[in-house]
C-alpha positions as CSV (number, residue, x, y, z in Angstrom):
1,M,-32.8,154.1,72.0
2,T,-30.9,151.7,69.8
3,E,-34.1,149.6,69.3
4,R,-36.1,152.7,68.4
5,M,-33.5,153.7,65.8
6,A,-33.5,150.2,64.3
7,R,-37.2,150.3,63.9
8,K,-36.9,153.7,62.1
9,T,-34.2,152.5,59.7
10,A,-35.6,149.0,59.0
11,P,-36.5,148.6,55.3
12,D,-40.1,149.1,54.4
13,S,-41.1,145.7,52.9
14,S,-44.3,147.1,51.4
15,R,-42.5,149.9,49.6
16,R,-39.9,147.4,48.3
17,S,-42.7,145.1,47.1
18,E,-44.4,148.0,45.3
19,R,-41.2,149.0,43.6
20,S,-40.7,145.4,42.4
21,R,-44.3,145.1,41.2
22,R,-43.9,148.4,39.3
23,A,-40.7,147.3,37.7
24,I,-42.2,143.9,36.7
25,L,-45.3,145.6,35.1
26,D,-43.1,148.1,33.2
27,A,-40.8,145.4,32.1
28,A,-43.6,143.3,30.7
29,L,-45.0,146.2,28.6
30,E,-41.5,147.1,27.3
31,L,-40.7,143.6,26.3
32,V,-43.9,142.8,24.6
33,G,-43.3,145.9,22.4
34,E,-39.8,144.7,21.7
35,V,-40.1,141.0,21.1
36,G,-43.9,140.3,20.9
37,F,-45.9,138.1,23.2
38,G,-44.7,134.8,21.7
39,K,-41.1,135.4,22.7
40,L,-42.0,137.1,26.0
41,T,-40.8,135.0,28.9
42,I,-41.0,135.2,32.7
43,E,-37.3,134.9,32.8
44,A,-36.9,138.0,30.5
45,I,-39.4,140.0,32.5
46,A,-37.5,139.1,35.7
47,A,-34.2,140.1,34.3
48,R,-35.4,143.4,32.9
49,A,-37.2,144.2,36.3
50,G,-34.1,143.1,38.3
51,V,-36.1,140.5,40.4
52,G,-36.0,136.8,40.7
53,K,-38.6,134.9,38.6
54,Q,-40.0,133.3,41.8
55,T,-41.0,136.8,42.8
56,I,-43.1,137.0,39.7
57,Y,-44.6,133.6,40.2
58,R,-45.5,134.5,43.7
59,W,-47.9,137.2,42.3
60,W,-48.9,136.0,38.9
61,P,-49.4,132.5,37.4
62,S,-48.3,133.3,33.9
63,K,-46.8,135.9,31.6
64,A,-50.3,136.6,30.3
65,A,-51.5,137.5,33.8
66,V,-48.5,139.8,34.2
67,L,-49.3,141.5,30.9
68,F,-53.0,141.8,31.7
69,D,-52.2,143.6,35.0
70,S,-49.7,145.8,33.2
71,F,-52.4,146.8,30.7
72,L,-54.8,147.5,33.5
73,D,-52.2,149.5,35.4
74,Q,-51.5,151.8,32.4
75,S,-55.2,152.2,31.9
76,D,-55.7,153.2,35.5
77,G,-57.3,149.9,36.4
78,A,-60.0,150.2,33.8
79,P,-62.0,152.8,35.7
80,E,-65.7,153.2,35.5
81,I,-66.8,154.4,32.1
82,V,-69.5,157.1,31.6
83,L,-70.3,158.3,28.1
84,P,-70.9,162.0,27.8
85,D,-74.5,163.2,27.6
86,T,-74.8,166.7,26.0
87,G,-78.2,166.0,24.6
88,D,-76.8,165.4,21.2
89,L,-76.6,161.6,20.8
90,A,-74.6,161.5,17.6
91,A,-72.0,164.0,18.8
92,D,-71.6,162.1,22.1
93,L,-71.1,158.7,20.4
94,K,-68.7,160.2,17.8
95,T,-66.6,161.8,20.6
96,V,-66.2,158.4,22.3
97,L,-65.7,156.4,19.2
98,R,-63.1,158.8,17.9
99,A,-61.2,158.4,21.2
100,T,-61.5,154.7,20.8
101,V,-59.9,154.9,17.3
102,D,-57.1,157.0,18.7
103,G,-56.5,154.5,21.6
104,M,-56.5,151.5,19.4
105,G,-54.0,153.1,17.1
106,D,-51.6,153.9,19.9
107,P,-48.9,151.1,20.1
108,K,-48.7,151.5,23.9
109,Y,-52.3,150.1,24.1
110,A,-52.5,148.2,20.8
111,L,-49.6,145.8,21.3
112,P,-50.6,144.4,24.7
113,T,-54.3,144.4,23.6
114,R,-53.6,142.3,20.5
115,A,-51.4,140.0,22.6
116,L,-54.0,139.5,25.3
117,I,-56.8,138.9,22.9
118,A,-54.8,136.3,21.0
119,E,-53.8,134.5,24.2
120,S,-57.4,134.6,25.6
121,Q,-58.4,132.2,22.7
122,N,-56.3,129.5,24.4
123,D,-56.8,130.7,28.0
124,P,-60.5,130.8,29.0
125,E,-59.7,132.2,32.4
126,L,-57.9,135.1,30.9
127,G,-60.7,135.6,28.4
128,A,-63.2,135.7,31.3
129,E,-61.1,138.3,33.1
130,I,-60.8,140.5,30.0
131,N,-64.5,140.2,29.5
132,A,-65.5,141.0,33.1
133,R,-63.0,143.8,33.7
134,I,-62.7,145.6,30.4
135,L,-65.2,144.6,27.7
136,E,-68.5,144.3,29.7
137,P,-68.0,147.7,31.6
138,Q,-67.4,149.4,28.3
139,L,-70.4,147.9,26.6
140,A,-72.6,148.6,29.6
141,A,-71.6,152.3,29.4
142,W,-72.5,152.5,25.7
143,T,-75.8,150.7,26.4
144,E,-76.8,153.0,29.2
145,R,-76.2,156.1,27.0
146,L,-78.5,154.6,24.3
147,R,-81.1,153.9,26.9
148,V,-81.1,157.5,28.0
149,A,-81.5,158.5,24.4
150,Q,-84.4,156.1,24.0
151,Q,-86.1,157.5,27.1
152,A,-85.7,160.9,25.5
153,G,-87.6,159.7,22.4
154,Q,-84.5,159.8,20.1
155,I,-84.4,156.0,19.6
156,A,-87.3,153.9,18.5
157,A,-88.9,151.6,21.0
158,G,-88.1,147.9,20.7
159,I,-84.5,148.4,19.6
160,D,-82.1,145.8,21.0
161,M,-79.5,148.0,22.7
162,R,-76.9,145.3,23.1
163,V,-77.0,144.5,19.4
164,T,-76.9,148.2,18.5
165,V,-73.8,148.7,20.7
166,E,-72.1,145.7,19.2
167,M,-72.8,147.1,15.7
168,I,-71.0,150.4,16.6
169,V,-68.1,149.1,18.7
170,G,-67.8,145.8,16.8
171,S,-67.3,147.6,13.5
172,I,-64.3,149.5,14.9
173,F,-62.8,146.3,16.4
174,H,-63.4,144.4,13.1
175,R,-61.4,146.9,11.1
176,W,-58.7,147.1,13.8
177,S,-58.4,143.3,13.8
178,L,-58.0,143.1,10.0
179,R,-55.3,145.8,9.8
180,T,-55.9,146.1,6.1
181,L,-58.3,149.1,6.1
182,P,-57.7,152.5,7.5
183,M,-58.9,153.6,11.0
184,S,-59.9,157.2,11.1
185,H,-62.3,159.7,12.8
186,A,-64.2,159.8,9.5
187,Y,-64.8,156.1,9.7
188,A,-65.9,156.4,13.3
189,D,-68.4,159.1,12.4
190,A,-69.7,157.1,9.5
191,I,-70.5,154.1,11.8
192,V,-72.4,156.3,14.2
193,E,-74.4,158.1,11.5
194,Q,-75.3,154.9,9.7
195,V,-76.4,153.0,12.9
196,L,-78.4,156.0,14.2
197,H,-80.1,156.4,10.9
198,G,-81.4,152.8,11.3
199,I,-82.6,153.1,14.9
200,S,-83.6,156.7,15.5
201,T,-87.1,158.2,15.6
202,G,-85.8,161.2,13.6
203,T,-86.4,163.6,16.5
204,G,-84.0,165.4,18.9
205,P,-80.4,166.6,18.4
206,G,-78.2,164.1,16.5
207,A,-81.1,161.7,15.8
208,G,-81.8,160.5,12.3
209,T,-78.6,161.8,10.9
210,G,-78.5,159.5,7.9
211,T,-75.9,160.1,5.3
212,G,-74.5,163.5,6.0
213,P,-71.8,165.6,4.3
214,G,-68.7,163.7,3.5
215,L,-70.4,160.3,3.5
216,T,-71.4,158.0,0.7
217,A,-74.6,155.9,0.7
218,V,-72.7,153.0,2.2
219,G,-71.1,155.0,5.0
220,E,-67.6,155.3,3.7
221,P,-65.9,158.7,4.0
222,T,-65.4,160.6,0.8
223,A,-62.3,162.7,0.1
224,A,-64.1,165.7,1.6
225,A,-64.6,163.9,5.0
226,T,-62.3,164.9,7.9
């Protein structure tokens, strides 16, 4: 009887470990927002999480690895990405690119993203992880949506889909990296319209949009754009 009760009341090590892991991931995100990645330390993360630093080193080799898992955790583990397919290519791409603009403007995502990208320049292993688990799945989803549009006759044959995707997504990332120009839904729409103007066959919903209302010839939003 006593042995059975002892088994019932014994601490659940797996639950304790999960609580510690959760506290560490939360602490890393909080601290990078408060002090930046350069001043972030394993010791500070451990203190904020209420664990010993050896607990952190048992699971992660560096503060960058902790922050990367924190980022994945708040992003639901970078789940599989599927772009919408309503039949209107331009509308579908604008929907996703607008959401991308919103996400990149949210400090909760922007701060760790900037820190991880900067650190990946000096950490090839981290860079490979970011590429494999975040970047490539996203680019593959965009590429697949364009392939479907090409099969539907909306995109000209012979177009390099990877280059096209990088033109769209890379434009947003470039402006986000510079921090000197505004990020907006109007800018996202302009990118989509200008790129589709160059690659479409001019048939089907959203194809061959060209320069539409609220856009100048170079794809910048005018005052009337929303």
